[in-house]
C-alpha positions in Angstrom: 170.9 57.5 152.8 168.2 59.4 150.9 168.9 62.9 149.5 166.7 64.6 152.1 168.5 62.7 154.9 171.9 63.8 153.5 170.8 67.4 153.3 169.4 67.3 156.9 172.7 65.9 158.2 174.9 68.2 156.1 173.0 71.3 157.0 173.3 70.3 160.7 177.0 70.1 160.2 177.3 73.5 158.6 175.1 75.0 161.4 177.4 73.4 164.0 180.5 75.0 162.3 178.8 78.4 162.4 177.9 77.9 166.1 181.5 76.8 166.8 182.9 79.9 165.1 180.5 82.1 167.2 181.6 80.3 170.4 185.3 80.6 169.6 184.8 84.4 169.1 182.9 84.8 172.3 185.2 82.7 174.5 188.7 83.6 173.2 190.8 86.3 171.6 191.1 84.4 168.4 190.1 86.4 165.3 187.9 84.1 163.3 185.3 85.0 160.6 183.0 82.7 158.8 181.1 83.4 155.6 178.4 81.1 154.3 177.1 81.1 150.7 174.7 78.3 150.1 176.3 75.0 150.9 179.8 76.5 151.4 181.4 78.0 154.5 184.7 79.9 154.3 186.5 80.2 157.7 189.0 83.1 157.7 191.6 83.5 160.4 193.3 86.7 161.5 196.5 85.7 159.6 194.5 85.6 156.3 194.5 81.8 156.0 191.3 80.0 155.2 189.5 76.7 155.5 186.7 76.0 153.1 183.9 73.5 153.9 181.5 72.7 151.1 178.7 70.2 150.4 179.0 67.8 147.5 175.4 66.8 147.0 175.8 64.4 144.1 178.3 62.3 146.2 176.6 62.9 149.5 179.8 64.1 151.0 181.2 67.1 152.8 184.6 68.4 151.6 187.2 70.3 153.6 190.0 72.3 151.9 192.9 73.2 154.1 196.6 74.2 153.7 197.5 70.5 154.3 195.2 69.3 151.5 191.6 68.3 150.7 189.5 65.9 152.7 186.2 64.1 151.8 183.7 62.9 154.4 180.7 60.6 154.2 178.2 60.0 157.0 178.5 56.5 158.4 175.2 56.7 160.3 176.8 58.2 163.4 179.3 60.9 162.2 181.0 62.3 159.1 184.1 60.3 158.5 187.1 60.8 156.1 186.7 58.4 153.1 190.5 57.6 153.3 191.4 57.6 157.0 188.1 57.2 158.8 188.9 60.3 160.9 185.9 62.2 162.2 185.2 65.5 160.5 185.0 67.8 163.5 188.2 66.3 164.9 190.0 67.0 161.7 188.4 70.5 161.3 189.7 71.3 164.9 193.2 70.1 164.1 193.4 72.0 160.8 191.9 75.2 162.4 194.5 74.9 165.2 197.3 74.5 162.6 196.2 77.5 160.5 195.4 79.9 163.4 198.3 79.0 165.6 196.0 78.7 168.6 194.1 75.6 169.9 190.6 75.6 168.5 187.8 73.1 168.9 184.9 72.7 166.6 182.1 70.5 167.9 179.2 68.7 166.2 176.6 69.5 168.8 
C-alpha cells in the first residue's frame, strides 16, 4: 500500500474511533472521553484507565496500548488486523474498552 493509501485508511480508523466515542456518550451512561493529538487518540474512562491508539507511519501500522498489553495492526485490504493473532482492530478495541470500563462497549469501523 502506498503512504497516501495508508494515511487515508488510518485517518478513517481514527475518525471512526472518535465517532464511536461520541455515540457511546450519547447512547449510554458510560463516562468516556477522547483526546486526539495528531495521529494519536487517548480514550479515557471514568475510572481513570486509558487506551491509546496511535499511528505508526513508517511501519504502516496502527498500535493499541491497553492494560492487557500492546497490539499492532496492519491493513489487509479489508480491515486492520493484529500482526500476531489476525484479530480485527475494532473487535479488539471493543473488548479492551469493555474490560477497562467495566461496561459493554462497541467500537465500529463505519
